[in-house]
C-alpha positions as a Python dict, from the first residue, in 0.01 Angstrom:
ca = {
    (1, 'M'): (0, 0, 0),
    (2, 'A'): (-75, -319, 269),
    (3, 'T'): (154, -437, 506),
    (4, 'I'): (174, -759, 669),
    (5, 'S'): (268, -881, 977),
    (6, 'L'): (405, -1216, 1093),
    (7, 'S'): (423, -1350, 1456),
    (8, 'G'): (629, -1689, 1407),
    (9, 'N'): (413, -1812, 1094),
    (10, 'D'): (132, -1658, 1188),
    (11, 'L'): (-80, -1290, 1091),
    (12, 'I'): (-45, -1008, 1352),
    (13, 'R'): (-391, -935, 1330),
    (14, 'D'): (-570, -606, 1372),
    (15, 'P'): (-866, -574, 1599),
    (16, 'G'): (-1053, -391, 1301),
    (17, 'L'): (-1045, -8, 1462),
    (18, 'E'): (-819, 163, 1232),
    (19, 'T'): (-1049, 181, 985),
    (20, 'A'): (-1341, 279, 1170),
    (21, 'I'): (-1115, 544, 1329),
    (22, 'V'): (-989, 692, 1048),
    (23, 'I'): (-1402, 698, 844),
    (24, 'T'): (-1473, 894, 1179),
    (25, 'L'): (-1186, 1145, 1205),
    (26, 'F'): (-1197, 1239, 812),
    (27, 'T'): (-1567, 1210, 749),
    (28, 'D'): (-1775, 1552, 813),
    (29, 'Q'): (-2016, 1521, 1047),
    (30, 'R'): (-2321, 1750, 1026),
    (31, 'A'): (-2302, 2111, 1176),
    (32, 'D'): (-2531, 2214, 1422),
    (33, 'P'): (-2752, 2491, 1270),
    (34, 'N'): (-2810, 2637, 1605),
    (35, 'V'): (-2445, 2616, 1713),
    (36, 'D'): (-2197, 2587, 1497),
    (37, 'T'): (-2076, 2884, 1259),
    (38, 'L'): (-2033, 2772, 899),
    (39, 'P'): (-1636, 2835, 716),
    (40, 'D'): (-1753, 2963, 385),
    (41, 'N'): (-2068, 3163, 453),
    (42, 'T'): (-2299, 2901, 270),
    (43, 'Q'): (-2598, 2678, 388),
    (44, 'D'): (-2409, 2400, 349),
    (45, 'Y'): (-2422, 2155, 681),
    (46, 'R'): (-2240, 1893, 533),
    (47, 'G'): (-2305, 1543, 705),
    (48, 'W'): (-2445, 1208, 621),
    (49, 'W'): (-2820, 1176, 496),
    (50, 'G'): (-2850, 854, 716),
    (51, 'D'): (-2707, 1045, 1050),
    (52, 'Q'): (-3094, 1164, 1091),
    (53, 'F'): (-3207, 791, 1124),
    (54, 'D'): (-2930, 736, 1379),
    (55, 'K'): (-2868, 795, 1770),
    (56, 'F'): (-2542, 967, 1716),
    (57, 'S'): (-2351, 1169, 1382),
    (58, 'L'): (-2078, 1007, 1163),
    (59, 'G'): (-1792, 1204, 1134),
    (60, 'S'): (-1608, 1488, 1322),
    (61, 'K'): (-1633, 1858, 1280),
    (62, 'A'): (-1295, 1929, 1187),
    (63, 'W'): (-1395, 2019, 886),
    (64, 'L'): (-1541, 2362, 1012),
    (65, 'L'): (-1166, 2454, 1107),
    (66, 'Y'): (-1032, 2387, 734),
    (67, 'R'): (-1077, 2758, 651),
    (68, 'S'): (-891, 2920, 934),
    (69, 'K'): (-540, 3067, 792),
    (70, 'T'): (-279, 2888, 1002),
    (71, 'I'): (-332, 2583, 1237),
    (72, 'N'): (-136, 2774, 1474),
    (73, 'D'): (-481, 2834, 1675),
    (74, 'I'): (-656, 2566, 1614),
    (75, 'E'): (-455, 2273, 1698),
    (76, 'N'): (-646, 2222, 2054),
    (77, 'E'): (-984, 2266, 1897),
    (78, 'V'): (-862, 2008, 1594),
    (79, 'S'): (-794, 1695, 1891),
    (80, 'R'): (-1151, 1860, 2092),
    (81, 'S'): (-1343, 1796, 1751),
    (82, 'F'): (-1158, 1411, 1708),
    (83, 'T'): (-1187, 1278, 2063),
    (84, 'D'): (-1546, 1404, 2085),
    (85, 'A'): (-1636, 1215, 1719),
    (86, 'L'): (-1426, 912, 1882),
    (87, 'Q'): (-1654, 856, 2147),
    (88, 'W'): (-1894, 659, 1999),
    (89, 'M'): (-1650, 370, 2031),
    (90, 'V'): (-1622, 407, 2441),
    (91, 'S'): (-2027, 452, 2390),
    (92, 'D'): (-2070, 126, 2193),
    (93, 'G'): (-1785, -64, 2408),
    (94, 'A'): (-1560, -109, 2165),
    (95, 'V'): (-1283, 62, 2350),
    (96, 'K'): (-1254, 133, 2718),
    (97, 'S'): (-1081, 511, 2606),
    (98, 'I'): (-1015, 688, 2337),
    (99, 'N'): (-827, 1016, 2268),
    (100, 'A'): (-695, 1209, 1999),
    (101, 'S'): (-405, 1488, 2044),
    (102, 'T'): (-247, 1654, 1770),
    (103, 'V'): (139, 1841, 1753),
    (104, 'R'): (241, 2042, 1451),
    (105, 'S'): (511, 1970, 1255),
    (106, 'D'): (537, 2229, 1032),
    (107, 'M'): (341, 2559, 881),
    (108, 'D'): (49, 2306, 737),
    (109, 'T'): (79, 1968, 868),
    (110, 'L'): (-48, 1841, 1141),
    (111, 'L'): (46, 1507, 1392),
    (112, 'I'): (-220, 1329, 1509),
    (113, 'T'): (-176, 1004, 1783),
    (114, 'V'): (-490, 843, 1864),
    (115, 'T'): (-455, 662, 2182),
    (116, 'V'): (-682, 322, 2241),
    (117, 'E'): (-708, 101, 2536),
    (118, 'E'): (-904, -159, 2448),
    (119, 'P'): (-1132, -319, 2651),
    (120, 'D'): (-878, -550, 2802),
    (121, 'G'): (-648, -300, 2895),
    (122, 'Q'): (-390, -310, 2592),
    (123, 'Q'): (-318, -22, 2467),
    (124, 'R'): (-293, 87, 2106),
    (125, 'F'): (-145, 419, 1907),
    (126, 'Y'): (-241, 497, 1550),
    (127, 'K'): (-41, 764, 1407),
    (128, 'Y'): (-110, 999, 1140),
    (129, 'S'): (20, 1299, 935),
    (130, 'F'): (-257, 1558, 798),
    (131, 'N'): (-138, 1835, 576),
    (132, 'W'): (-388, 2083, 662),
    (133, 'E'): (-340, 2293, 325),
    (134, 'A'): (-362, 2004, 98),
    (135, 'E'): (-656, 1809, 299),
    (136, 'E'): (-398, 1507, 243),
    (137, 'L'): (-356, 1208, 501),
    (138, 'K'): (-98, 995, 555),
    (139, 'R'): (-17, 710, 805),
    (140, 'G'): (282, 770, 1064),
    (141, 'E'): (519, 610, 1215),
}
């Protein structure tokens, strides 16, 4: 479902960050065999094969936490993983700063807020609801 917003007789334009944010947060970044512990004892480090040709890895390492029994103990780790993954946007100059925070809303759901400070100082907020058990993402209010 798409939403179109108007200001007078003109469309309100999105700066195009939301797609980059969602891809970054919910694409599996390749695990580092020297640092990361795989959750399923396989040798599948996931990630995108093209990362070997670029200066950064696409995605986040939140997938390493999916096998956790509960989100109680890992809420801060997910926030840190998401914030770290989004830092490429600062390095590339697309945003001045970016931060992801999470709050548990029930046993299986994290509410995610991504706060972006654009180069002109304007702040934007992107909100999502992520069901940990079902691995289902919904846009928040």
